[in-house]
mmCIF file of the N, C-alpha and C atoms, coordinates in Angstrom:
data_MODEL
# 
_entry.id   MODEL 
# 
loop_
_atom_site.group_PDB 
_atom_site.id 
_atom_site.type_symbol 
_atom_site.label_atom_id 
_atom_site.label_alt_id 
_atom_site.label_comp_id 
_atom_site.label_asym_id 
_atom_site.label_entity_id 
_atom_site.label_seq_id 
_atom_site.pdbx_PDB_ins_code 
_atom_site.Cartn_x 
_atom_site.Cartn_y 
_atom_site.Cartn_z 
_atom_site.occupancy 
_atom_site.B_iso_or_equiv 
_atom_site.pdbx_formal_charge 
_atom_site.auth_seq_id 
_atom_site.auth_comp_id 
_atom_site.auth_asym_id 
_atom_site.auth_atom_id 
_atom_site.pdbx_PDB_model_num 
ATOM 1   N N  . UNK A 1 1  ? 0.380  -1.066 -0.039  1.00 0.00 ? 1  UNK A N  1 
ATOM 2   C CA . UNK A 1 1  ? -0.047 -0.070 -0.583  1.00 0.00 ? 1  UNK A CA 1 
ATOM 3   C C  . UNK A 1 1  ? 0.460  1.208  0.317   1.00 0.00 ? 1  UNK A C  1 
ATOM 4   N N  . UNK A 1 2  ? 0.795  2.341  -0.719  1.00 0.00 ? 2  UNK A N  1 
ATOM 5   C CA . UNK A 1 2  ? 1.494  3.359  -1.535  1.00 0.00 ? 2  UNK A CA 1 
ATOM 6   C C  . UNK A 1 2  ? 0.953  4.170  0.420   1.00 0.00 ? 2  UNK A C  1 
ATOM 7   N N  . UNK A 1 3  ? 1.815  5.506  0.498   1.00 0.00 ? 3  UNK A N  1 
ATOM 8   C CA . UNK A 1 3  ? 2.047  6.097  1.242   1.00 0.00 ? 3  UNK A CA 1 
ATOM 9   C C  . UNK A 1 3  ? 0.882  7.308  1.071   1.00 0.00 ? 3  UNK A C  1 
ATOM 10  N N  . UNK A 1 4  ? 0.049  8.057  2.005   1.00 0.00 ? 4  UNK A N  1 
ATOM 11  C CA . UNK A 1 4  ? -0.557 9.006  1.775   1.00 0.00 ? 4  UNK A CA 1 
ATOM 12  C C  . UNK A 1 4  ? 0.006  10.450 0.865   1.00 0.00 ? 4  UNK A C  1 
ATOM 13  N N  . UNK A 1 5  ? -0.426 10.965 0.324   1.00 0.00 ? 5  UNK A N  1 
ATOM 14  C CA . UNK A 1 5  ? 0.108  12.231 -0.030  1.00 0.00 ? 5  UNK A CA 1 
ATOM 15  C C  . UNK A 1 5  ? 0.025  13.454 0.636   1.00 0.00 ? 5  UNK A C  1 
ATOM 16  N N  . UNK A 1 6  ? 1.357  13.921 1.043   1.00 0.00 ? 6  UNK A N  1 
ATOM 17  C CA . UNK A 1 6  ? 1.524  15.352 2.383   1.00 0.00 ? 6  UNK A CA 1 
ATOM 18  C C  . UNK A 1 6  ? 0.819  16.408 2.051   1.00 0.00 ? 6  UNK A C  1 
ATOM 19  N N  . UNK A 1 7  ? -0.152 16.979 2.173   1.00 0.00 ? 7  UNK A N  1 
ATOM 20  C CA . UNK A 1 7  ? -0.176 18.546 1.717   1.00 0.00 ? 7  UNK A CA 1 
ATOM 21  C C  . UNK A 1 7  ? 0.391  19.328 2.590   1.00 0.00 ? 7  UNK A C  1 
ATOM 22  N N  . UNK A 1 8  ? 0.650  20.978 2.396   1.00 0.00 ? 8  UNK A N  1 
ATOM 23  C CA . UNK A 1 8  ? 1.280  21.225 3.515   1.00 0.00 ? 8  UNK A CA 1 
ATOM 24  C C  . UNK A 1 8  ? 0.255  23.016 2.991   1.00 0.00 ? 8  UNK A C  1 
ATOM 25  N N  . UNK A 1 9  ? -0.057 23.413 3.825   1.00 0.00 ? 9  UNK A N  1 
ATOM 26  C CA . UNK A 1 9  ? -0.792 24.507 3.788   1.00 0.00 ? 9  UNK A CA 1 
ATOM 27  C C  . UNK A 1 9  ? 0.208  26.246 2.957   1.00 0.00 ? 9  UNK A C  1 
ATOM 28  N N  . UNK A 1 10 ? -0.409 27.459 2.750   1.00 0.00 ? 10 UNK A N  1 
ATOM 29  C CA . UNK A 1 10 ? 0.461  28.628 2.351   1.00 0.00 ? 10 UNK A CA 1 
ATOM 30  C C  . UNK A 1 10 ? 1.175  28.723 3.257   1.00 0.00 ? 10 UNK A C  1 
ATOM 31  N N  . UNK A 1 11 ? 1.164  28.978 4.404   1.00 0.00 ? 11 UNK A N  1 
ATOM 32  C CA . UNK A 1 11 ? 2.127  29.573 5.409   1.00 0.00 ? 11 UNK A CA 1 
ATOM 33  C C  . UNK A 1 11 ? 2.942  28.489 5.208   1.00 0.00 ? 11 UNK A C  1 
ATOM 34  N N  . UNK A 1 12 ? 2.805  27.249 5.673   1.00 0.00 ? 12 UNK A N  1 
ATOM 35  C CA . UNK A 1 12 ? 4.347  26.756 6.036   1.00 0.00 ? 12 UNK A CA 1 
ATOM 36  C C  . UNK A 1 12 ? 4.987  26.788 4.161   1.00 0.00 ? 12 UNK A C  1 
ATOM 37  N N  . UNK A 1 13 ? 4.340  27.025 3.384   1.00 0.00 ? 13 UNK A N  1 
ATOM 38  C CA . UNK A 1 13 ? 5.365  26.831 2.317   1.00 0.00 ? 13 UNK A CA 1 
ATOM 39  C C  . UNK A 1 13 ? 6.218  28.498 1.947   1.00 0.00 ? 13 UNK A C  1 
ATOM 40  N N  . UNK A 1 14 ? 4.803  29.219 2.548   1.00 0.00 ? 14 UNK A N  1 
ATOM 41  C CA . UNK A 1 14 ? 6.051  30.842 2.276   1.00 0.00 ? 14 UNK A CA 1 
ATOM 42  C C  . UNK A 1 14 ? 7.391  31.203 3.448   1.00 0.00 ? 14 UNK A C  1 
ATOM 43  N N  . UNK A 1 15 ? 6.983  30.124 4.662   1.00 0.00 ? 15 UNK A N  1 
ATOM 44  C CA . UNK A 1 15 ? 8.359  29.672 5.617   1.00 0.00 ? 15 UNK A CA 1 
ATOM 45  C C  . UNK A 1 15 ? 9.431  29.072 4.790   1.00 0.00 ? 15 UNK A C  1 
ATOM 46  N N  . UNK A 1 16 ? 8.538  28.102 3.757   1.00 0.00 ? 16 UNK A N  1 
ATOM 47  C CA . UNK A 1 16 ? 9.977  26.983 4.097   1.00 0.00 ? 16 UNK A CA 1 
ATOM 48  C C  . UNK A 1 16 ? 10.760 27.937 2.404   1.00 0.00 ? 16 UNK A C  1 
ATOM 49  N N  . UNK A 1 17 ? 10.136 29.162 1.825   1.00 0.00 ? 17 UNK A N  1 
ATOM 50  C CA . UNK A 1 17 ? 10.751 29.417 0.385   1.00 0.00 ? 17 UNK A CA 1 
ATOM 51  C C  . UNK A 1 17 ? 11.507 30.499 1.126   1.00 0.00 ? 17 UNK A C  1 
ATOM 52  N N  . UNK A 1 18 ? 10.866 31.048 2.077   1.00 0.00 ? 18 UNK A N  1 
ATOM 53  C CA . UNK A 1 18 ? 11.779 32.289 2.989   1.00 0.00 ? 18 UNK A CA 1 
ATOM 54  C C  . UNK A 1 18 ? 13.359 31.990 3.287   1.00 0.00 ? 18 UNK A C  1 
ATOM 55  N N  . UNK A 1 19 ? 13.050 30.866 3.814   1.00 0.00 ? 19 UNK A N  1 
ATOM 56  C CA . UNK A 1 19 ? 14.343 30.083 4.611   1.00 0.00 ? 19 UNK A CA 1 
ATOM 57  C C  . UNK A 1 19 ? 15.214 29.604 3.495   1.00 0.00 ? 19 UNK A C  1 
ATOM 58  N N  . UNK A 1 20 ? 14.481 29.270 2.077   1.00 0.00 ? 20 UNK A N  1 
ATOM 59  C CA . UNK A 1 20 ? 15.286 28.421 1.514   1.00 0.00 ? 20 UNK A CA 1 
ATOM 60  C C  . UNK A 1 20 ? 16.053 29.573 0.294   1.00 0.00 ? 20 UNK A C  1 
ATOM 61  N N  . UNK A 1 21 ? 15.399 30.884 0.597   1.00 0.00 ? 21 UNK A N  1 
ATOM 62  C CA . UNK A 1 21 ? 16.010 31.936 -0.230  1.00 0.00 ? 21 UNK A CA 1 
ATOM 63  C C  . UNK A 1 21 ? 17.547 32.977 0.383   1.00 0.00 ? 21 UNK A C  1 
ATOM 64  N N  . UNK A 1 22 ? 17.565 31.890 1.913   1.00 0.00 ? 22 UNK A N  1 
ATOM 65  C CA . UNK A 1 22 ? 19.225 32.982 2.779   1.00 0.00 ? 22 UNK A CA 1 
ATOM 66  C C  . UNK A 1 22 ? 19.774 31.773 2.847   1.00 0.00 ? 22 UNK A C  1 
ATOM 67  N N  . UNK A 1 23 ? 18.845 30.393 2.734   1.00 0.00 ? 23 UNK A N  1 
ATOM 68  C CA . UNK A 1 23 ? 19.928 29.527 3.379   1.00 0.00 ? 23 UNK A CA 1 
ATOM 69  C C  . UNK A 1 23 ? 20.035 27.926 2.219   1.00 0.00 ? 23 UNK A C  1 
ATOM 70  N N  . UNK A 1 24 ? 19.669 28.372 1.064   1.00 0.00 ? 24 UNK A N  1 
ATOM 71  C CA . UNK A 1 24 ? 19.848 27.359 -0.253  1.00 0.00 ? 24 UNK A CA 1 
ATOM 72  C C  . UNK A 1 24 ? 18.373 26.213 0.023   1.00 0.00 ? 24 UNK A C  1 
ATOM 73  N N  . UNK A 1 25 ? 17.741 25.228 -0.835  1.00 0.00 ? 25 UNK A N  1 
ATOM 74  C CA . UNK A 1 25 ? 16.980 24.414 -1.052  1.00 0.00 ? 25 UNK A CA 1 
ATOM 75  C C  . UNK A 1 25 ? 17.613 23.272 -0.343  1.00 0.00 ? 25 UNK A C  1 
ATOM 76  N N  . UNK A 1 26 ? 18.557 22.684 0.630   1.00 0.00 ? 26 UNK A N  1 
ATOM 77  C CA . UNK A 1 26 ? 19.015 21.170 0.728   1.00 0.00 ? 26 UNK A CA 1 
ATOM 78  C C  . UNK A 1 26 ? 18.925 21.481 2.360   1.00 0.00 ? 26 UNK A C  1 
ATOM 79  N N  . UNK A 1 27 ? 19.075 22.845 2.505   1.00 0.00 ? 27 UNK A N  1 
ATOM 80  C CA . UNK A 1 27 ? 19.294 23.383 4.282   1.00 0.00 ? 27 UNK A CA 1 
ATOM 81  C C  . UNK A 1 27 ? 17.405 23.486 4.006   1.00 0.00 ? 27 UNK A C  1 
ATOM 82  N N  . UNK A 1 28 ? 17.114 24.456 3.508   1.00 0.00 ? 28 UNK A N  1 
ATOM 83  C CA . UNK A 1 28 ? 15.318 24.494 3.363   1.00 0.00 ? 28 UNK A CA 1 
ATOM 84  C C  . UNK A 1 28 ? 14.755 22.616 3.771   1.00 0.00 ? 28 UNK A C  1 
ATOM 85  N N  . UNK A 1 29 ? 15.129 22.426 2.916   1.00 0.00 ? 29 UNK A N  1 
ATOM 86  C CA . UNK A 1 29 ? 14.101 20.385 3.076   1.00 0.00 ? 29 UNK A CA 1 
ATOM 87  C C  . UNK A 1 29 ? 14.355 20.365 4.554   1.00 0.00 ? 29 UNK A C  1 
ATOM 88  N N  . UNK A 1 30 ? 15.681 19.411 5.002   1.00 0.00 ? 30 UNK A N  1 
ATOM 89  C CA . UNK A 1 30 ? 15.889 19.430 6.048   1.00 0.00 ? 30 UNK A CA 1 
ATOM 90  C C  . UNK A 1 30 ? 15.513 19.720 6.945   1.00 0.00 ? 30 UNK A C  1 
ATOM 91  N N  . UNK A 1 31 ? 15.366 21.176 7.100   1.00 0.00 ? 31 UNK A N  1 
ATOM 92  C CA . UNK A 1 31 ? 14.035 22.214 7.970   1.00 0.00 ? 31 UNK A CA 1 
ATOM 93  C C  . UNK A 1 31 ? 13.596 21.413 8.384   1.00 0.00 ? 31 UNK A C  1 
ATOM 94  N N  . UNK A 1 32 ? 12.694 21.881 7.295   1.00 0.00 ? 32 UNK A N  1 
ATOM 95  C CA . UNK A 1 32 ? 11.103 21.991 7.052   1.00 0.00 ? 32 UNK A CA 1 
ATOM 96  C C  . UNK A 1 32 ? 10.509 20.473 7.214   1.00 0.00 ? 32 UNK A C  1 
ATOM 97  N N  . UNK A 1 33 ? 11.485 19.790 6.624   1.00 0.00 ? 33 UNK A N  1 
ATOM 98  C CA . UNK A 1 33 ? 11.584 17.643 6.763   1.00 0.00 ? 33 UNK A CA 1 
ATOM 99  C C  . UNK A 1 33 ? 10.439 17.370 5.513   1.00 0.00 ? 33 UNK A C  1 
ATOM 100 N N  . UNK A 1 34 ? 10.565 18.368 4.408   1.00 0.00 ? 34 UNK A N  1 
ATOM 101 C CA . UNK A 1 34 ? 10.070 17.688 2.835   1.00 0.00 ? 34 UNK A CA 1 
ATOM 102 C C  . UNK A 1 34 ? 11.263 17.550 1.984   1.00 0.00 ? 34 UNK A C  1 
ATOM 103 N N  . UNK A 1 35 ? 10.685 16.733 0.704   1.00 0.00 ? 35 UNK A N  1 
ATOM 104 C CA . UNK A 1 35 ? 11.778 16.393 -0.291  1.00 0.00 ? 35 UNK A CA 1 
ATOM 105 C C  . UNK A 1 35 ? 12.393 18.099 -0.789  1.00 0.00 ? 35 UNK A C  1 
ATOM 106 N N  . UNK A 1 36 ? 13.976 17.946 -1.241  1.00 0.00 ? 36 UNK A N  1 
ATOM 107 C CA . UNK A 1 36 ? 14.375 19.195 -1.834  1.00 0.00 ? 36 UNK A CA 1 
ATOM 108 C C  . UNK A 1 36 ? 13.318 19.668 -2.991  1.00 0.00 ? 36 UNK A C  1 
ATOM 109 N N  . UNK A 1 37 ? 12.727 18.567 -3.685  1.00 0.00 ? 37 UNK A N  1 
ATOM 110 C CA . UNK A 1 37 ? 12.034 18.894 -5.287  1.00 0.00 ? 37 UNK A CA 1 
ATOM 111 C C  . UNK A 1 37 ? 10.252 20.114 -4.493  1.00 0.00 ? 37 UNK A C  1 
ATOM 112 N N  . UNK A 1 38 ? 10.205 19.205 -3.585  1.00 0.00 ? 38 UNK A N  1 
ATOM 113 C CA . UNK A 1 38 ? 9.338  20.633 -3.411  1.00 0.00 ? 38 UNK A CA 1 
ATOM 114 C C  . UNK A 1 38 ? 9.623  21.953 -3.222  1.00 0.00 ? 38 UNK A C  1 
ATOM 115 N N  . UNK A 1 39 ? 10.361 22.275 -2.128  1.00 0.00 ? 39 UNK A N  1 
ATOM 116 C CA . UNK A 1 39 ? 11.451 23.425 -2.300  1.00 0.00 ? 39 UNK A CA 1 
ATOM 117 C C  . UNK A 1 39 ? 11.636 24.036 -3.462  1.00 0.00 ? 39 UNK A C  1 
ATOM 118 N N  . UNK A 1 40 ? 12.209 23.348 -4.547  1.00 0.00 ? 40 UNK A N  1 
ATOM 119 C CA . UNK A 1 40 ? 12.701 23.733 -5.489  1.00 0.00 ? 40 UNK A CA 1 
ATOM 120 C C  . UNK A 1 40 ? 10.858 24.321 -6.734  1.00 0.00 ? 40 UNK A C  1 
ATOM 121 N N  . UNK A 1 41 ? 10.290 23.275 -6.279  1.00 0.00 ? 41 UNK A N  1 
ATOM 122 C CA . UNK A 1 41 ? 8.982  23.304 -7.299  1.00 0.00 ? 41 UNK A CA 1 
ATOM 123 C C  . UNK A 1 41 ? 8.329  24.680 -7.016  1.00 0.00 ? 41 UNK A C  1 
ATOM 124 N N  . UNK A 1 42 ? 8.207  24.554 -4.973  1.00 0.00 ? 42 UNK A N  1 
ATOM 125 C CA . UNK A 1 42 ? 7.483  26.308 -4.725  1.00 0.00 ? 42 UNK A CA 1 
ATOM 126 C C  . UNK A 1 42 ? 8.231  27.630 -4.810  1.00 0.00 ? 42 UNK A C  1 
ATOM 127 N N  . UNK A 1 43 ? 9.757  27.468 -5.195  1.00 0.00 ? 43 UNK A N  1 
ATOM 128 C CA . UNK A 1 43 ? 9.742  28.469 -5.033  1.00 0.00 ? 43 UNK A CA 1 
ATOM 129 C C  . UNK A 1 43 ? 10.372 28.978 -6.703  1.00 0.00 ? 43 UNK A C  1 
ATOM 130 N N  . UNK A 1 44 ? 9.703  27.663 -7.504  1.00 0.00 ? 44 UNK A N  1 
ATOM 131 C CA . UNK A 1 44 ? 8.979  27.850 -9.258  1.00 0.00 ? 44 UNK A CA 1 
ATOM 132 C C  . UNK A 1 44 ? 8.074  28.865 -9.387  1.00 0.00 ? 44 UNK A C  1 
ATOM 133 N N  . UNK A 1 45 ? 7.092  28.118 -8.515  1.00 0.00 ? 45 UNK A N  1 
ATOM 134 C CA . UNK A 1 45 ? 5.578  28.706 -8.010  1.00 0.00 ? 45 UNK A CA 1 
ATOM 135 C C  . UNK A 1 45 ? 5.490  30.064 -7.224  1.00 0.00 ? 45 UNK A C  1 
ATOM 136 N N  . UNK A 1 46 ? 6.850  30.389 -6.846  1.00 0.00 ? 46 UNK A N  1 
ATOM 137 C CA . UNK A 1 46 ? 6.386  31.982 -6.316  1.00 0.00 ? 46 UNK A CA 1 
ATOM 138 C C  . UNK A 1 46 ? 5.524  32.644 -6.461  1.00 0.00 ? 46 UNK A C  1 
ATOM 139 N N  . UNK A 1 47 ? 5.297  33.576 -7.630  1.00 0.00 ? 47 UNK A N  1 
ATOM 140 C CA . UNK A 1 47 ? 4.395  34.397 -7.730  1.00 0.00 ? 47 UNK A CA 1 
ATOM 141 C C  . UNK A 1 47 ? 2.533  33.600 -7.339  1.00 0.00 ? 47 UNK A C  1 
ATOM 142 N N  . UNK A 1 48 ? 2.437  32.722 -7.419  1.00 0.00 ? 48 UNK A N  1 
ATOM 143 C CA . UNK A 1 48 ? 0.976  32.041 -7.530  1.00 0.00 ? 48 UNK A CA 1 
ATOM 144 C C  . UNK A 1 48 ? 1.059  32.083 -5.259  1.00 0.00 ? 48 UNK A C  1 
ATOM 145 N N  . UNK A 1 49 ? 2.511  31.998 -4.779  1.00 0.00 ? 49 UNK A N  1 
ATOM 146 C CA . UNK A 1 49 ? 2.198  31.413 -3.537  1.00 0.00 ? 49 UNK A CA 1 
ATOM 147 C C  . UNK A 1 49 ? 1.610  32.878 -3.068  1.00 0.00 ? 49 UNK A C  1 
ATOM 148 N N  . UNK A 1 50 ? 2.769  33.578 -3.452  1.00 0.00 ? 50 UNK A N  1 
ATOM 149 C CA . UNK A 1 50 ? 2.952  34.591 -2.146  1.00 0.00 ? 50 UNK A CA 1 
ATOM 150 C C  . UNK A 1 50 ? 2.096  35.866 -3.186  1.00 0.00 ? 50 UNK A C  1 
ATOM 151 N N  . UNK A 1 51 ? 1.644  35.919 -3.707  1.00 0.00 ? 51 UNK A N  1 
ATOM 152 C CA . UNK A 1 51 ? 0.992  37.140 -4.729  1.00 0.00 ? 51 UNK A CA 1 
ATOM 153 C C  . UNK A 1 51 ? -0.696 36.090 -4.812  1.00 0.00 ? 51 UNK A C  1 
ATOM 154 N N  . UNK A 1 52 ? -0.492 35.216 -4.343  1.00 0.00 ? 52 UNK A N  1 
ATOM 155 C CA . UNK A 1 52 ? -2.186 34.523 -4.811  1.00 0.00 ? 52 UNK A CA 1 
ATOM 156 C C  . UNK A 1 52 ? -2.911 34.868 -3.836  1.00 0.00 ? 52 UNK A C  1 
ATOM 157 N N  . UNK A 1 53 ? -4.004 33.559 -3.402  1.00 0.00 ? 53 UNK A N  1 
ATOM 158 C CA . UNK A 1 53 ? -4.582 33.487 -2.574  1.00 0.00 ? 53 UNK A CA 1 
ATOM 159 C C  . UNK A 1 53 ? -4.284 33.964 -0.846  1.00 0.00 ? 53 UNK A C  1 
ATOM 160 N N  . UNK A 1 54 ? -4.903 34.690 0.209   1.00 0.00 ? 54 UNK A N  1 
ATOM 161 C CA . UNK A 1 54 ? -4.324 35.122 0.844   1.00 0.00 ? 54 UNK A CA 1 
ATOM 162 C C  . UNK A 1 54 ? -4.789 33.871 2.662   1.00 0.00 ? 54 UNK A C  1 
ATOM 163 N N  . UNK A 1 55 ? -5.573 33.196 1.824   1.00 0.00 ? 55 UNK A N  1 
ATOM 164 C CA . UNK A 1 55 ? -5.941 32.271 3.045   1.00 0.00 ? 55 UNK A CA 1 
ATOM 165 C C  . UNK A 1 55 ? -4.711 31.312 2.813   1.00 0.00 ? 55 UNK A C  1 
ATOM 166 N N  . UNK A 1 56 ? -5.169 29.861 4.151   1.00 0.00 ? 56 UNK A N  1 
ATOM 167 C CA . UNK A 1 56 ? -4.076 28.979 4.238   1.00 0.00 ? 56 UNK A CA 1 
ATOM 168 C C  . UNK A 1 56 ? -4.219 27.966 3.488   1.00 0.00 ? 56 UNK A C  1 
ATOM 169 N N  . UNK A 1 57 ? -5.213 28.024 2.434   1.00 0.00 ? 57 UNK A N  1 
ATOM 170 C CA . UNK A 1 57 ? -5.453 26.804 1.846   1.00 0.00 ? 57 UNK A CA 1 
ATOM 171 C C  . UNK A 1 57 ? -4.075 26.555 0.939   1.00 0.00 ? 57 UNK A C  1 
ATOM 172 N N  . UNK A 1 58 ? -3.684 25.376 0.817   1.00 0.00 ? 58 UNK A N  1 
ATOM 173 C CA . UNK A 1 58 ? -2.569 24.818 -0.066  1.00 0.00 ? 58 UNK A CA 1 
ATOM 174 C C  . UNK A 1 58 ? -2.616 25.330 -1.758  1.00 0.00 ? 58 UNK A C  1 
ATOM 175 N N  . UNK A 1 59 ? -1.641 25.261 -2.217  1.00 0.00 ? 59 UNK A N  1 
ATOM 176 C CA . UNK A 1 59 ? -1.931 26.230 -3.755  1.00 0.00 ? 59 UNK A CA 1 
ATOM 177 C C  . UNK A 1 59 ? -1.919 24.271 -4.662  1.00 0.00 ? 59 UNK A C  1 
ATOM 178 N N  . UNK A 1 60 ? -2.275 24.432 -4.980  1.00 0.00 ? 60 UNK A N  1 
ATOM 179 C CA . UNK A 1 60 ? -2.932 22.874 -6.403  1.00 0.00 ? 60 UNK A CA 1 
ATOM 180 C C  . UNK A 1 60 ? -2.211 23.585 -7.965  1.00 0.00 ? 60 UNK A C  1 
ATOM 181 N N  . UNK A 1 61 ? -1.981 24.414 -8.239  1.00 0.00 ? 61 UNK A N  1 
ATOM 182 C CA . UNK A 1 61 ? -1.540 24.775 -9.685  1.00 0.00 ? 61 UNK A CA 1 
ATOM 183 C C  . UNK A 1 61 ? -2.433 24.878 -10.406 1.00 0.00 ? 61 UNK A C  1 
ATOM 184 N N  . UNK A 1 62 ? -1.928 25.143 -11.489 1.00 0.00 ? 62 UNK A N  1 
ATOM 185 C CA . UNK A 1 62 ? -2.757 25.292 -13.081 1.00 0.00 ? 62 UNK A CA 1 
ATOM 186 C C  . UNK A 1 62 ? -3.490 23.738 -12.877 1.00 0.00 ? 62 UNK A C  1 
ATOM 187 N N  . UNK A 1 63 ? -4.598 24.220 -13.755 1.00 0.00 ? 63 UNK A N  1 
ATOM 188 C CA . UNK A 1 63 ? -5.563 22.797 -13.979 1.00 0.00 ? 63 UNK A CA 1 
ATOM 189 C C  . UNK A 1 63 ? -4.777 22.610 -15.061 1.00 0.00 ? 63 UNK A C  1 
ATOM 190 N N  . UNK A 1 64 ? -5.446 20.681 -15.294 1.00 0.00 ? 64 UNK A N  1 
ATOM 191 C CA . UNK A 1 64 ? -4.809 20.713 -16.980 1.00 0.00 ? 64 UNK A CA 1 
ATOM 192 C C  . UNK A 1 64 ? -6.421 20.334 -17.474 1.00 0.00 ? 64 UNK A C  1 
ATOM 193 N N  . UNK A 1 65 ? -6.260 20.434 -18.702 1.00 0.00 ? 65 UNK A N  1 
ATOM 194 C CA . UNK A 1 65 ? -6.692 19.749 -20.072 1.00 0.00 ? 65 UNK A CA 1 
ATOM 195 C C  . UNK A 1 65 ? -7.756 21.449 -20.277 1.00 0.00 ? 65 UNK A C  1 
# 
């Protein structure tokens, strides 16, 4: 049985991005306990995460189709 996919709220993602900008992706991943790929993806989605919705719902990304 596969593991359940984790979801993170915007507040958590913003904190991780801010930490990564000062200390690097690898350090941020270790500090926040997430995969380095998540940090890289969140930094690429900076505009949507920081300038998007102000609620603490997670960012789902663009819809396909």
